[in-house]
Each structure stands twice: as structure tokens, then as C-alpha cells.
C-alpha positions, -999 to 999 in steps of 0.1 A, spaced: 69 272 319 84 255 350 57 266 373 29 259 349 2 237 364 -7 205 344 -37 185 352 -28 151 367 -29 120 345 -49 91 359 -41 103 394 -61 89 422 -77 118 442 -99 123 472 -135 129 466 -146 165 471 -165 154 502 -134 137 515 -113 168 508 -138 191 525 -139 168 556 -102 169 559 -102 206 552 -128 216 578 -111 194 604 -79 213 598 -96 246 598 -113 239 631 -79 230 646 -61 261 631 -87 288 632 -89 315 605 -82 346 624 -48 335 636 -26 354 660 10 343 657 32 341 687 68 353 685 96 343 709 101 378 723 116 373 758 149 358 771 149 339 804 147 363 834 134 392 814 103 411 826 73 407 804 67 435 780 32 441 765 36 437 728 20 459 701 -1 442 675 7 443 638 -21 432 615 -13 419 581 -45 416 561 -52 389 535 -43 400 500 -15 424 508 15 423 485 50 419 499 58 457 494 28 466 516 40 441 543 75 456 542 62 491 546 39 481 575 68 465 593 90 495 588 63 518 602 55 496 632 92 491 641 99 528 635 125 520 608 135 540 577 115 531 546 131 502 528 147 486 558 126 455 558 128 451 520 166 452 523 165 426 551 150 399 529 184 392 512 201 382 545 172 369 565 177 333 554 139 328 551 127 292 549 113 295 514 109 267 489 135 266 461 108 276 436 105 310 453 141 319 444 144 340 475 112 360 469 88 358 498 58 370 479 28 348 488 46 335 520 41 365 543 11 350 559 -17 373 569 -23 373 606 -19 395 637 17 395 649 30 408 683 60 431 682 82 449 707 111 473 704 133 442 703 116 427 672 137 427 641 125 427 605 143 394 598 127 377 628 92 389 619 96 379 582 108 345 593 78 340 615 55 349 586 71 325 562 72 297 587 35 303 594 27 301 557 47 269 554 27 254 583 -7 264 567 3 249 533 15 217 551 -18 211 568 -31 177 557 -62 191 540 -43 217 520 -13 195 512 -33 164 502 -57 186 482 -28 202 463 -12 168 455 -46 155 442 -45 184 417 -8 178 409 3 210 425 33 217 446 28 238 478 43 268 459 18 264 431 -10 261 457 2 294 472 3 309 437 -33 298 429 -45 309 463 -30 343 458 -51 348 426 -82 336 444 -75 361 472 -72 389 447 -101 380 425 -129 369 449 -152 397 459 -159 379 491 -150 347 508 -182 330 497 -170 333 461 -136 318 466 -146 283 458 -162 293 425 -132 315 415 -110 285 422 -132 263 400 -129 288 371 -91 287 374 -90 249 375 -114 246 346 -94 269 325 -61 251 334 -77 218 325 -87 231 291 -53 248 285 -70 282 283 -52 313 294 -64 324 328 -69 360 317 -69 373 353 -68 411 357 -52 406 391 -21 393 376 -20 422 352 -24 446 381 6 429 398 27 432 367 18 469 364 21 475 402 -15 489 405 -49 480 418 -79 487 395 -110 470 381 -105 488 347 -84 468 323 -77 482 288 -70 462 257 -34 474 255 -29 462 291 -36 426 280 -8 428 254 21 438 276 52 416 275 54 403 310 55 368 326 25 378 348 3 386 318 -21 356 320 -38 369 289 -7 360 269 9 332 289 -10 300 297 -8 283 331 -2 298 365 20 329 368 56 322 379 50 333 415 22 344 439 8 379 435 -1 386 472 -4 370 506 -33 345 506 -51 335 537 -61 300 548 -96 303 532 -80 310 498 -56 281 503 -86 259 511 -105 270 481 -75 264 458 -75 227 466 -113 221 472 -130 242 445 -168 244 443 -181 220 417 -192 237 385 -185 242 348 -178 279 349 -151 294 327 -158 331 332 -168 355 360 -171 392 365 -180 412 396 -207 435 383 -209 454 415 -198 448 451 -215 416 463 -226 406 429 -202 383 411 -216 364 382 -202 331 369 -208 318 335 -200 286 315 -205 302 282 -190 333 266 -222 349 254 -237 349 289 -204 363 302 -206 391 276 -240 402 289 -226 404 324 -196 424 313 -220 448 295 -239 452 327 -206 459 345 -196 485 319 -231 502 321 -229 505 359 -193 519 357 -203 544 331 -233 555 351 -212 559 382 -186 580 363 -213 603 350 -228 609 385 -215 642 399 -198 639 434 -220 653 462 -211 688 474 -196 688 509 
């Protein structure tokens, strides 16, 4: 597949320590809770206090479009329709689809803000983050284009239970790619089926869809959400380890395994806790 990641052959790469040094230097300069400034005023205009639009990490494009419509008091679907004519600075690999490039941050808006201008700022911000030296150099060391880095980061954003697990999730993905194993990520199935759930059924894993990473090896053909800078950083500087599996047994408790038998035990624990929660009656209010 054209977007499939292939491990580099005899490619020189930065050490992990070197990548992290570059990465942390970049993060200190950029900050993680970014507020993006928009050119809102023309010369001579009186200042107008902008409203703040927060785009969280992990939102899909459809959620971003809906939030922009709501904040700008526009009919539903207006922002989605604006994508086709907004001339967004997307890479050719994106084929006009801004999924993964609507960077999560806080954006100021006024009544004069347009969907096209706001989307353009989000995409330019994503490009800037992907072009930072730490992220760009780290991606090249793994043989990935910026678009592939964004795609991998979007999976990390969706799969990691908390930021502390992002590096380990990234390592599982890299290890599976290096072994030509299917990623088997439920987050990509959720994207294909337009849902969010932790319950995946066997029939779900057999759907005929390019985002079904149970059936198709390599990265999916496009990002599945809007990753933040931490997920981008993890994608190119994964935590060292030999893990091939992980499951979030309960919030705050993600277990990583190198072997399948250990992973099966963790999955059994997840299923036991889910069954117990389903059997517990809701409290009477």
C-alpha cells in the first residue's frame, strides 16, 4: 500500500538519547498547550476581544467541523463544505482530506472569522509541529514521511489511555511494523465504523475496509484523528521495549506484553471487569 511504513534499510539514525534531547528542546520552545494566534484585524480597526475555541487532542475532523459551525453560529455542515474550496496547505498524500492536520489547540475567533481561515490556521499549525527538528528528524530516522508520522501519531493519540503510555504504545506499533505484523488496532476499526467503543467483536475485525488493521498490514492510509504534539513526539521517539501487545484493563491500568500468553491473561482480566461492571445495577437517583 502506498502509505505503508517500511523499516529503513541500513539507515543511520539518531540514538534515542539524541532524539529525546532534540525533542525536549523543541517542546520547550513550542509548549504543549498552544494557543494559536489568528490575523483578525485590519489596520485601523478597533481591537475586538476574541472568543476562544478549544480543539482537544484526538478529535476527528467531523467533530472539529461541528465545533467550528457552532462557535461561528453557522448552519451544520458549513465548515465541512468549506474544505473543498479552502485551498488548505495539505501534503499531496492527504488528497485534500485534512484529517490529522486540524491541530488541537485553543483558537481565537471573532464574528469576522471564516471556516476557511480557521481551517487554514489549523493545518499550517500542524505542518509547523511536524516540521520541528525533533519530530522531522525522528520521522526520517524511521523512514516515515511527515504524513505517516501524523498517521502513526493519530493512532497513539486514540490508543493511549494517558500521555505517560504514549511512548509504549508507539513502541508496540513500531515493533509490529518491523515484524510485518498487522497492527490490529481497535481505534482504526472505530474510525472505519464511525464509532467510539472499547468493545470489538470478531465480526468487526473482518470488515472489508482500508482502515481495518486486523486485515491490512502497515499503517492505515490516513490519520484517524487530530494528534497533539506529545503523540507526534512519541511516534518518532518511542520508549525502548520488546512489547507487541497492550490492553487497557481499566482506566489508568494499561498492560504491555511481549508474549501472547501474557496478553491473553490481561485480556481475560479486562473481560472479567467489563462483565462485572455490566452486571452491576445502576444506582437509584
